[in-house]
LODOVO-417524 format. One line per field, with one value per residue (C-alpha): x, y, z; chain; residue number from 1; residue in one letter. Coordinates in nm, 3 decimals. Layout:
x <- c(X:...) .
y <- c(Y:...) .
z <- c(Z:...) .
c <- c(A:...) .
k <- c(NUM:...) .
r <- c(a:...) .
//
This chain:
x <- c(-17.312:-17.400:-17.027:-17.023:-17.344:-17.229:-16.935:-17.112:-17.337:-17.049:-16.851:-17.132:-17.182:-16.826:-16.780:-17.097:-16.948:-16.612:-16.811:-17.012:-16.706:-16.501:-16.781:-16.808:-16.426:-16.446:-16.813:-16.781:-16.410:-16.255:-15.944:-15.700:-15.779:-15.732:-15.461:-15.130:-15.001:-14.760:-14.428:-14.499:-14.556:-14.231:-14.053:-14.202:-14.113:-13.745:-13.565:-13.276:-13.474:-13.704:-13.878:-13.935:-14.191:-14.107:-14.309:-14.167:-14.263:-14.060:-14.165:-14.399:-14.602:-14.529:-14.350:-13.974:-13.926:-13.587:-13.491:-13.274:-13.060:-12.993:-12.608:-12.571:-12.395:-12.041:-11.921:-11.667:-11.382:-11.366:-11.174:-11.398:-11.712:-11.508:-11.445:-11.829:-11.974:-11.721:-11.851:-12.189:-12.415:-12.685:-12.518:-12.523:-12.913:-13.045:-13.267:-13.580:-13.892:-14.205:-13.963:-13.678:-13.577:-13.381:-13.596:-13.557:-13.173:-13.150:-13.379:-13.153:-12.822:-12.938:-13.095:-12.760:-12.540:-12.761:-12.722:-12.338:-12.318:-12.303:-12.507:-12.704:-12.952:-13.197:-13.188:-13.441:-13.359:-13.573:-13.457:-13.552:-13.651:-13.785:-13.838:-13.639:-13.385:-13.318:-12.985:-12.775:-12.563:-12.306:-12.119:-11.734:-11.505:-11.229:-11.434:-11.753:-12.092:-12.054:-12.345:-12.342:-12.553:-12.576:-12.879:-12.773:-12.724:-13.015:-13.091:-12.831:-12.528:-12.203:-12.043:-11.703:-11.468:-11.569:-11.921:-12.239:-12.258:-12.570:-12.690:-12.723:-12.337:-12.120:-11.859:-11.615:-11.608:-11.579:-11.421:-11.385:-11.749:-11.798:-11.834:-11.939:-12.243:-12.123:-12.051:-11.985:-12.270:-12.206:-12.552:-12.558:-12.867:-12.887:-12.587:-12.592:-12.620:-12.281:-12.142:-11.783:-11.718:-11.586:-11.251:-11.184:-11.345:-11.109:-11.314:-11.667:-11.644:-11.824:-11.500:-11.339:-11.622:-11.593:-11.232:-11.273:-11.528:-11.263:-10.997:-11.235:-11.313:-10.929:-10.924:-11.175:-11.043:-10.684:-10.820:-11.047:-10.697:-10.519:-10.760:-10.759:-10.380:-10.403:-10.621:-10.400:-10.098:-10.286:-10.377:-9.981:-9.901:-10.104:-9.976:-9.628:-9.721:-9.858:-9.538:-9.340:-9.558:-9.490:-9.107:-9.097:-9.294:-9.052:-8.734:-8.889:-8.655:-8.348:-8.030:-7.870:-7.974:-7.764:-7.947:-7.831:-8.163:-8.352:-8.111:-8.152:-8.540:-8.517:-8.305:-8.501:-8.803:-8.607:-8.481:-8.823:-8.934:-8.652:-8.725:-9.132:-9.005:-8.821:-9.100:-9.326:-9.099:-9.097:-9.470:-9.547:-9.298:-9.507:-9.840:-9.692:-9.611:-9.956:-10.079:-9.890:-10.013:-10.350:-10.346:-10.183:-10.481:-10.722:-10.573:-10.634:-11.004:-11.126:-11.279:-11.593:-11.789:-12.121:-12.365:-12.518:-12.908:-13.031:-13.002:-13.097:-13.406:-13.463:-13.325:-13.458:-13.261:-13.398:-13.139) .
y <- c(8.714:9.032:9.151:9.019:9.182:9.516:9.487:9.409:9.703:9.939:9.837:9.935:10.260:10.343:10.303:10.475:10.753:10.757:10.733:11.057:11.248:11.128:11.231:11.574:11.632:11.553:11.725:12.036:12.121:12.307:12.143:12.433:12.420:12.016:11.931:11.872:11.507:11.402:11.410:11.812:11.831:11.657:11.905:12.204:12.132:12.120:12.195:12.348:12.605:12.905:13.133:13.516:13.746:14.087:14.383:14.455:14.382:14.223:14.296:14.041:14.191:13.921:13.987:13.932:13.587:13.521:13.196:13.135:12.849:12.739:12.652:13.015:13.163:13.215:13.576:13.623:13.824:14.127:13.901:13.602:13.833:13.981:13.608:13.520:13.821:13.783:13.404:13.493:13.551:13.777:14.104:13.947:13.944:14.252:14.524:14.534:14.740:14.507:14.173:14.192:14.480:14.587:14.374:14.087:14.116:14.191:13.872:13.658:13.772:13.718:13.339:13.255:13.397:13.179:12.894:12.921:12.946:13.293:13.520:13.784:14.063:14.210:14.608:14.872:15.227:15.525:15.861:16.230:16.230:15.930:15.592:15.381:15.072:14.735:14.610:14.368:14.385:14.141:14.117:14.068:13.953:14.230:14.538:14.512:14.557:14.596:14.702:14.535:14.635:14.420:14.556:14.480:14.667:14.881:15.028:15.303:15.311:15.457:15.756:15.789:16.120:16.165:16.092:15.953:15.575:15.473:15.103:15.082:15.188:14.958:14.777:14.770:15.132:15.168:14.841:14.957:15.002:14.614:14.654:14.449:14.554:14.431:14.738:14.823:15.057:15.340:15.374:15.669:15.842:16.206:16.161:16.058:15.688:15.592:15.310:15.194:14.878:14.607:14.593:14.953:14.961:14.860:14.997:14.996:15.331:15.646:15.842:15.589:15.693:16.074:16.041:15.834:16.087:16.375:16.191:16.149:16.507:16.609:16.345:16.502:16.882:16.736:16.551:16.877:17.085:16.800:16.841:17.199:17.216:16.925:17.172:17.439:17.236:17.140:17.472:17.558:17.274:17.375:17.740:17.603:17.390:17.699:17.907:17.600:17.621:18.001:17.978:17.706:17.886:18.202:17.964:17.825:17.531:17.738:17.617:17.946:18.307:18.569:18.889:18.966:19.126:18.817:18.571:18.772:18.770:18.383:18.304:18.507:18.267:17.953:18.048:18.142:17.819:17.615:17.783:17.700:17.344:17.329:17.475:17.208:16.941:17.083:17.094:16.765:16.605:16.794:16.681:16.299:16.351:16.478:16.162:15.934:16.092:16.073:15.702:15.602:15.785:15.604:15.298:15.354:15.494:15.271:15.383:15.477:15.609:15.536:15.875:15.868:15.766:16.053:16.123:15.831:15.914:15.531:15.219:14.874:14.556:14.196:13.914) .
z <- c(11.619:11.690:11.647:11.298:11.183:11.351:11.107:10.827:10.866:10.926:10.626:10.353:10.523:10.503:10.138:10.052:10.236:10.065:9.733:9.818:9.915:9.585:9.405:9.565:9.453:9.119:9.030:9.258:9.263:8.991:8.803:8.920:9.280:9.317:9.584:9.447:9.415:9.684:9.512:9.446:9.806:9.880:9.638:9.787:10.161:10.119:10.461:10.316:10.103:10.200:9.959:10.079:9.877:9.875:9.774:9.491:9.131:8.820:8.492:8.460:8.746:8.978:9.302:9.375:9.535:9.688:9.741:10.032:10.097:10.445:10.419:10.224:10.525:10.354:10.386:10.088:10.103:9.830:9.588:9.607:9.555:9.245:9.132:9.181:8.993:8.716:8.652:8.720:8.418:8.555:8.393:8.059:8.039:7.841:8.035:7.834:7.985:8.049:8.020:8.243:8.471:8.801:8.992:8.798:8.788:9.156:9.231:8.983:9.124:9.509:9.394:9.191:9.491:9.745:9.535:9.536:9.917:9.945:10.169:9.983:10.020:9.777:9.823:9.711:9.673:9.657:9.489:9.526:9.150:8.934:8.997:9.233:9.157:9.285:9.332:9.579:9.900:10.021:10.370:10.300:10.589:10.469:10.332:10.527:10.344:9.947:9.731:9.405:9.085:8.780:8.605:8.225:7.881:7.788:8.134:8.206:7.938:8.038:7.885:7.730:7.761:7.412:7.352:7.499:7.445:7.254:7.248:6.874:6.849:6.657:6.900:6.595:6.585:6.943:7.087:7.439:7.482:7.463:7.844:8.128:8.376:8.675:8.911:9.283:9.379:9.640:9.827:10.116:10.227:10.079:9.812:9.484:9.393:9.215:9.038:8.931:8.707:8.921:8.730:8.823:9.164:9.465:9.778:9.830:10.065:9.949:9.945:9.704:9.456:9.544:9.473:9.144:8.996:9.076:8.906:8.593:8.593:8.606:8.323:8.149:8.160:8.080:7.766:7.674:7.694:7.512:7.203:7.220:7.187:6.930:6.698:6.727:6.631:6.344:6.202:6.288:6.062:5.787:5.792:5.777:5.457:5.310:5.376:5.231:4.943:4.917:4.968:4.700:4.481:4.512:4.439:4.160:4.149:4.104:4.290:4.249:4.325:4.124:4.283:4.645:4.778:4.643:4.795:5.140:5.114:5.038:5.304:5.567:5.459:5.487:5.810:5.919:5.812:5.994:6.322:6.281:6.197:6.532:6.745:6.568:6.670:7.033:7.026:6.885:7.140:7.413:7.283:7.286:7.666:7.720:7.530:7.712:8.058:7.960:7.833:8.186:8.351:8.119:8.189:8.559:8.507:8.227:7.888:8.024:8.342:8.495:8.563:8.885:8.914:9.140:9.512:9.757:9.980:10.149:10.127:10.195:10.249:10.254:10.348) .
c <- c(A:A:A:A:A:A:A:A:A:A:A:A:A:A:A:A:A:A:A:A:A:A:A:A:A:A:A:A:A:A:A:A:A:A:A:A:A:A:A:A:A:A:A:A:A:A:A:A:A:A:A:A:A:A:A:A:A:A:A:A:A:A:A:A:A:A:A:A:A:A:A:A:A:A:A:A:A:A:A:A:A:A:A:A:A:A:A:A:A:A:A:A:A:A:A:A:A:A:A:A:A:A:A:A:A:A:A:A:A:A:A:A:A:A:A:A:A:A:A:A:A:A:A:A:A:A:A:A:A:A:A:A:A:A:A:A:A:A:A:A:A:A:A:A:A:A:A:A:A:A:A:A:A:A:A:A:A:A:A:A:A:A:A:A:A:A:A:A:A:A:A:A:A:A:A:A:A:A:A:A:A:A:A:A:A:A:A:A:A:A:A:A:A:A:A:A:A:A:A:A:A:A:A:A:A:A:A:A:A:A:A:A:A:A:A:A:A:A:A:A:A:A:A:A:A:A:A:A:A:A:A:A:A:A:A:A:A:A:A:A:A:A:A:A:A:A:A:A:A:A:A:A:A:A:A:A:A:A:A:A:A:A:A:A:A:A:A:A:A:A:A:A:A:A:A:A:A:A:A:A:A:A:A:A:A:A:A:A:A:A:A:A:A:A:A:A:A:A:A:A:A:A:A:A:A:A:A:A:A:A:A:A:A:A:A:A:A:A:A) .
k <- c(1:2:3:4:5:6:7:8:9:10:11:12:13:14:15:16:17:18:19:20:21:22:23:24:25:26:27:28:29:30:31:32:33:34:35:36:37:38:39:40:41:42:43:44:45:46:47:48:49:50:51:52:53:54:55:56:57:58:59:60:61:62:63:64:65:66:67:68:69:70:71:72:73:74:75:76:77:78:79:80:81:82:83:84:85:86:87:88:89:90:91:92:93:94:95:96:97:98:99:100:101:102:103:104:105:106:107:108:109:110:111:112:113:114:115:116:117:118:119:120:121:122:123:124:125:126:127:128:129:130:131:132:133:134:135:136:137:138:139:140:141:142:143:144:145:146:147:148:149:150:151:152:153:154:155:156:157:158:159:160:161:162:163:164:165:166:167:168:169:170:171:172:173:174:175:176:177:178:179:180:181:182:183:184:185:186:187:188:189:190:191:192:193:194:195:196:197:198:199:200:201:202:203:204:205:206:207:208:209:210:211:212:213:214:215:216:217:218:219:220:221:222:223:224:225:226:227:228:229:230:231:232:233:234:235:236:237:238:239:240:241:242:243:244:245:246:247:248:249:250:251:252:253:254:255:256:257:258:259:260:261:262:263:264:265:266:267:268:269:270:271:272:273:274:275:276:277:278:279:280:281:282:283:284:285:286:287:288:289:290:291:292:293:294:295:296:297:298:299:300:301:302:303:304:305:306:307:308:309:310:311:312:313:314:315:316:317:318:319) .
r <- c(m:k:k:k:i:m:l:s:l:i:v:p:v:a:i:v:a:v:a:i:f:t:g:c:i:e:e:d:v:p:t:s:t:k:l:p:k:i:p:e:l:t:k:f:f:n:p:n:i:t:e:q:t:l:p:y:s:k:a:s:g:s:q:v:c:l:v:n:y:k:n:a:t:e:q:p:t:w:n:e:l:m:s:f:l:e:k:d:d:t:d:e:q:p:y:i:e:g:s:f:v:c:a:d:f:a:e:m:l:h:n:n:a:e:a:s:g:i:k:a:a:f:v:g:v:d:f:v:v:g:e:g:h:a:l:n:a:f:n:t:t:d:r:g:q:v:y:v:d:c:t:g:k:g:f:h:p:p:v:s:p:s:h:p:f:k:e:n:d:s:y:s:e:y:p:h:f:d:y:s:c:d:k:i:a:y:v:v:m:g:k:e:y:g:s:i:s:i:d:k:a:t:s:p:e:y:w:y:y:k:d:y:n:q:k:w:d:e:y:d:s:a:l:e:a:y:n:s:d:v:e:e:y:n:k:a:v:e:a:y:k:r:d:i:e:a:y:e:g:a:v:g:g:r:t:y:i:s:d:p:e:e:y:e:k:l:n:k:m:y:n:a:l:k:a:r:e:n:e:l:d:i:l:v:n:e:l:d:a:q:r:d:r:l:d:e:r:q:e:e:l:g:y:y:r:w:e:p:l:g:v:v:t:n:v:d:s:y:w) .
//
C-alpha cells in the first residue's frame, strides 16, 4: 500500500512540474530564440560537410562562409581545373557594389568546387594602395598551386590595344569584348597582381605572366607603328590621286599630243605616276605582311588584356 501511495503522489507532482516548465517556454522565451525542430538539427549536423566562417565581409555585410566537403580531396590536373572553370558559372554573375562583390565570387567558386569534389581555398590579398581583393587557389597535380580569379563583369574590365573597354559599349561594335572573366591570377608578395584569361594562360608561374606582358607591350608598339605607317600610306594615296587628277586635267581627254614639249612634259608626269603606283603597291604589300604578323600575335595573346590591380603586400589562404 505504501508503494502505491507513493506512486500516486509522485505522478501528479511530475505533471505539474512539466506544465510549469512548458508554460515558461511559451510565455517567456521569444519565438525567434526557440529551439529548432529535430529535422533542422539533423540537416545541420551533416558529417560530410563542415562550415568555416572567415573574417571577410560579403556585400550583404555577413561574413564569408566556406562550405567544406569531406570528399573534396581531389587535386585536379591543370586541364581538369580549366574544364571545371569553363563549366562553372561563377564568373557569369555581375559584380555589383553593395550586392555581389569579390568576396561573394570567391566564396561561390570555393563552395562550387568543393561540391564537385575539388579541394579549394579562399584567398584574401592586400595591396600597397587601395582596397584588398578576394580570389581562390587550387593545388594541381602537374603545375602546383594555381590562383584563380573569377570576379565578374563590372569590377575591373579589360583593355584592348585600341581603346579601354567600357561596360556600356555595344558587343555588336566590339564582338571580341564578349569576354569571359575566368582568369589565372599571379600573386607574389611585393609584385603586381596580374591575371590572364584562362584561354590564353598555359602556366601559373609568375615568369609566364611577365613574359605574356612583355609580348603584349611588343604587340602594342608594333600595332602603333603599323597604324602610323597606314596613316602615311593613306596620305600618299591621296596625294597620288590628286596628281592623277592633275595629269588627266592636263591631257584633257586627248589621245594625240602634237606639241613635242607638251608631250615630253605629260610623259614625265605619266612615268612619275607609274613609279609612284609601283611604290604604293610595294608599300601596301609590306603593310599586309605587317597586318598578318599582328593578327598571328593577337591570336596568341587574345583581343584584350587585364591590367594589374596593385602591388601585393599580404596574402591569406583558407583551405
